[in-house]
N, C-alpha and C positions, 0 to 999 in steps of 0.2 A: 334137626328141633324146628330151628329157628326156618328151617322153607317149610316144614310144617303149619309152624304157625303164621308164616307168609299167604300157603296157600288157603287157609283155614280164615286168613282176613278179609282176602280178596273175595271168597267165596260168600262172605258175609256182607260184603257189599253190593257181590252184584244180585243177592237176594235183595239189598236196599233199593239197589235202582228196579228191579222187575217189579215191585210192591209197588213202591212210590209213581211209576207211570204206567201202572196200570189205575191207583187212583186217579192220576190224571184223566184219564181215557175213558175210565169209566161216565166223570161226569161230562168231559165234553163232547163224545161220540153220542155218548146219552143225549145230553142234552139236544143234541140237531138233532136227532133221530125225534125226539118228541117232534120241535118244531118242525120239519118235515112231513113226517108221519103222522106226527097226531095232530096238527093243526094248532100246536097250547105253543105261546110264548111267540118271539121274534127277535133279530139280532141284536137285541141288546140281552135277550136273556142270555143266548150264548155266548155272548163277550161275557158277562160278568161268570157262565158255571165255566167257561176255560178257564177265564182268572182263580176262583173258588177250587178250581183243579187243580190248576198247578201250586195252589198257597197247598191246599193238604199234600195234595204227593209232598212238596217238599218237609211238609213237617214232620210227613211218616218216615222217607228217609237221611231227616240230615244228617244226624248225630253220626252215623253209621258210612255212608258213603258222600256226602255232601250235597246231596239229592242234585243229581247233573239233571237225567231224565230226560235230557237229548244231547245226541250224538254231541252238534256244535257247540255245544257246552263245556264235553269234556276234550273235542278238539282244542279250544281255545283255551281253556286249562293250560293244556300239554305243552301247545303254541307260548305260551305269555307267562305262566304260574308251575313251569316245572311240575308240573302232576306228570306223575309216570307215562310214559308213550305203549307202555309196555299196557297196558291197561284201557287204554282206550279202545281197541277191539272187544275185548270183553264186556266192557260198561256198553258200549255201541248195542249188543246182540242181548246184553240183561233186557237193556231198555225197547229195542225193537219185540223182545217176546212177549215184555208185559203191556206195551201195545196192542199185542198180535192178543191176547188171551185176554186181556180185558173189550176186545172188540168184539170180540167170538158171544162173550158174557150180552153184549148190547144187541146184538144182531142179533140171537136165539131170544132175549129176551121182547123184542119188537118184531120178530118175525112174523105175526097175526099183522097186524099194522102196515109192515109193506112191504105184502104181499097184497093189503089193498089196494093200496094208493101205488103201487109198481108194479103189476103182477111179474112182467118181466124181466123184473131186478136188473134198467138199464139205467142211462146216466140218470137221469130224472133223482134217485135216490142214492145213486152210486154220492152222491157230496155228504151225506151221512157219512159215512166213513173213511175219504179221503179226499184232497181239495182238485178243483178245474181250475181253468183258467179262466179268468171272468166267473166264479163259483159256476160255472157252467151257461150261462147265460147272455154272459156279455163280452161283447167284440174282441177279446184281450186274446193275442197270440203267446204262444210258450216262448218264445222271448221277451216279452213283456212280464208274460207272471215269473220268469227268471232274474230277471231285475228285481222286479218288486220281492222277492223272496231274498234276495242278498241287500238291496236297502231294510227289508226288517226284521231280517236277523242279525245284522249289525244292529241297527238299534239295538235292541232285544239285548245285543251281546254286551255291547256299549255301557248300559243300562245297568245292568249285571252290577258289570266290572264296578261301576260308579258305589252302587248301593251298599255293596260286598266286601270293598277296599276300608279297611280300618282306618289307614290314615286319612279316609276322609271324612264325611261325615256321617257314617255310619249307623242306620237304623238301632236304636238300644232294644233292650229284653226282648231279645229275640223275635224281633217285630218283623225282619227283612223277609222271610219267605212270605208275609199278606203283602210288606211292598211288592216286591216284585209279582203275586199276583194279581195288585195292581196296573201292574206297568204287563202286564198281557193283557187285560183287559184297554188299556188305552190304545194298544199296538191292534186289537179288533175292535176299535170303534174308528179308530183311524185309517189302518190300513188293511180292512178286510176285504175290498173289491174287487183288484186287480188279482189274487191265487187264493184268496180262503185264509193266507195268515196261518199259513202251518208252521213256518220259523221253526222246525224241528223234524228231521230225516225222520226219527222212532216215531211220530208219532204217526208221522202220514205213511210210512213204507207198513208198520203192524197193520196198523183197521186194512187198507188196500190188499194188504195181501188174506186177511181175513174173511173182506169180501166178496174177494175171487176166488175163494173156497169152497165159499157159503151162495153160489148163484151169479154173482155176479163178475160173467166171463167180459166185459169192457173194461174192470176195473184198473187195467194198467196205459188206459189208453186217455183222454180226450174227448170232448163233446165233435172233433175235429178228423178223429181215427188217429190222432198220431202217436205213437210212443208220448206218456208224460209223468210216468213214473217218476224218474231221473231229473226233473226239475223240482221238488222241494227236498229231493235229495246234496244235489250239488248246490244249489243256490243258499240254501241255509248255513253248511257247513263253508262256503265261502266269507256268504255276510258272516258268519261267526268271526272269522278270523278279521276280516274288516275292521268290525267293528268293538271289538278287543284292543286289536293293532292302534287304532283312533284313538280310545280311552288312554292306554300307558302312553303313545305320543303327546297327549293334545292335554294329558290332566294329571295323569299319572305320575311320572316325572316331573312332575314341578311341586310334591305334595310335600312337607317336612318327612325325613327319614324315622322309625323308628330303633330303637335299642336295637341294636345287633342282636342275635342271640349270645349266650353264655360257650367257650370254646368247648369242643367236645358235643355240648347236649344233640341228643338224639332226640327227644320226646315232642318235640313240637309239629301240628300235628301236619300232615301230607297237604299242599298244595286243596283245594275245592272241599276239603273238609272240613268241619265246624267242629272249632276245638273241646274240649273234653270241661265239663263242670270242674270252676276252683277243686270243688269237694270231690270230684274223681281221678284229679289230674297226680295225685298225688300217689 
């Protein structure tokens, strides 16, 4: 019986991760398609739409799964916050699937204008769906992009841990998703040049796969012809652990400790999940 409840709970969490990541991609990939194919907007609108997509995705899934929406977040929570390692792969697959399906919807909706701007579906509009070194135009190598992804994701996870740490000055009144969205806007505005600030393996690989299946034969390669898809996977996974570890080392261990849970208590929320409101907790 308990095993059945556990399986149903995991299924609900995976559904929430799928939905939240899909919301993120609908706004994020959608705005890049609008700018690149429709000529409406600029880098600032891209940064803001990605940030708002994160905010709305987190509000979608937070109560059920904690709204990781990013394998780098899930791995960092497992490494430092006792999130269950057995859930890491299922969460990552659900996040990638949500990104894949949402990117297919964007691809379908923008099919006419993408075909007009780039009939061959080349690297010219490949960046609508997935990232490239130097955004496909600037002289950045794969190793430079890897460096960028490690640093950018380290910043992301360092600050996510700071924002969500109840022992620190955590936002009140359920504002954390909004603040995290602003964090993504800031990263986009400050760290978007070298590798398009993927900072999320699911955000990059899901849409990359969707573009490959819908005509972008070069989806897994960069503008130089080299295999590139691994960079926005490995970089964020490494950078997320680095950033979360630095927060634990430099800040968390100096914060005042909260009261320990009562002996035998088993109803504390799992790390990475949003606590239930007091009216529902009992």
